[in-house]
C-alpha distance (Angstrom), angle and dihedral (degrees) to the residues before:
residue distance angle dihedral
M1 . . .
D2 3.80 . .
E3 3.81 126.2 .
A4 3.79 94.0 -104.4
A5 3.85 91.4 57.3
E6 3.80 91.2 47.8
G7 3.93 93.0 51.5
A8 3.76 93.2 46.3
G9 3.85 95.2 76.5
A10 3.83 97.3 35.0
V11 3.82 117.2 117.8
P12 3.74 110.8 -131.9
V13 3.78 112.5 -116.8
P14 3.74 113.4 -132.1
P15 3.70 119.3 -128.0
P16 3.71 120.2 -96.5
V17 3.79 116.3 -85.1
P18 3.85 110.8 -124.1
Q19 3.78 110.4 -117.7
P20 3.81 117.4 -137.6
V21 3.79 114.6 -111.6
P22 3.74 109.0 -108.8
Q23 3.80 113.4 -108.6
V24 3.77 111.8 -109.7
H25 3.85 114.3 -127.4
T26 3.89 107.9 -113.2
P27 3.73 117.7 -145.6
P28 3.75 121.2 -134.1
V29 3.78 118.3 -67.1
G30 3.86 107.7 -108.9
S31 3.84 92.9 35.1
R32 3.82 126.4 114.9
V33 3.85 107.2 -106.2
V34 3.76 145.5 172.2
V35 3.79 114.8 -140.6
R36 3.77 119.9 -168.6
Y37 3.82 112.3 -156.9
L38 3.82 140.0 161.2
L39 3.78 124.7 -102.1
P40 3.94 118.9 -141.8
T41 3.91 84.8 -98.9
G42 3.63 90.8 63.1
Q43 3.86 93.6 -111.1
A44 3.80 118.4 130.9
T45 3.88 118.8 -126.3
D46 3.82 133.0 173.5
A47 3.80 134.5 -124.5
L48 3.73 116.7 -154.9
G49 3.73 123.1 -171.3
M50 3.87 145.8 69.5
L51 3.76 115.4 -26.1
R52 3.79 103.4 -126.0
S53 3.76 100.2 176.5
A54 3.75 142.5 -8.6
D55 3.78 130.4 -169.5
D56 3.85 139.5 151.3
A57 3.97 90.8 -77.2
E58 3.89 106.2 40.5
L59 3.74 149.4 -9.4
V60 3.77 121.7 -128.2
V61 3.75 119.0 -147.9
D62 3.85 125.0 -178.1
G63 3.78 109.8 -153.4
K64 3.72 141.7 143.0
R65 3.80 91.2 -68.8
G66 3.75 88.7 57.2
I67 3.84 125.3 -110.9
E68 3.95 114.7 -12.7
R69 3.67 118.9 -163.2
I70 3.76 107.4 -158.9
A71 3.83 121.3 -166.0
R72 3.88 109.5 -127.6
G73 3.76 91.1 -130.2
T74 3.78 93.6 60.0
V75 3.88 95.6 51.5
I76 3.79 113.5 112.3
A77 3.79 97.5 175.2
A78 3.77 142.2 -10.7
K79 3.69 134.3 -170.6
Q80 3.69 144.7 165.2
V81 4.00 115.8 -105.0
P82 3.77 133.3 -163.5
P83 3.90 117.9 -95.7
A84 3.81 114.9 -81.0
P85 3.75 115.7 -90.0
E86 3.65 120.1 -97.2
P87 3.81 114.1 -97.4
R88 3.77 115.8 -94.7
R89 3.81 119.6 -104.7
P90 3.79 114.4 -117.2
R91 3.77 115.1 -103.2
A92 3.70 120.3 -103.0
T93 3.76 111.6 -115.6
């Protein structure tokens, strides 16, 4: 059988339907959070600090690196975390 005869009865396969990206749960504004998100290079990184605001476009986290504005579409995960531990007291010498 030649290739033309084989293709004549084949049913075309529809292209895959893009699946919506699941919406990541956003912790309450004012809580201490860790947000994992993608950098433009494709690598993931975390922002740790207080969640200052959250809307449909971005999350704003205030941490040790300063204010981080994270585009909602780059967020992989976000969760509330416990308060930072108290600083250690210096050892007596």
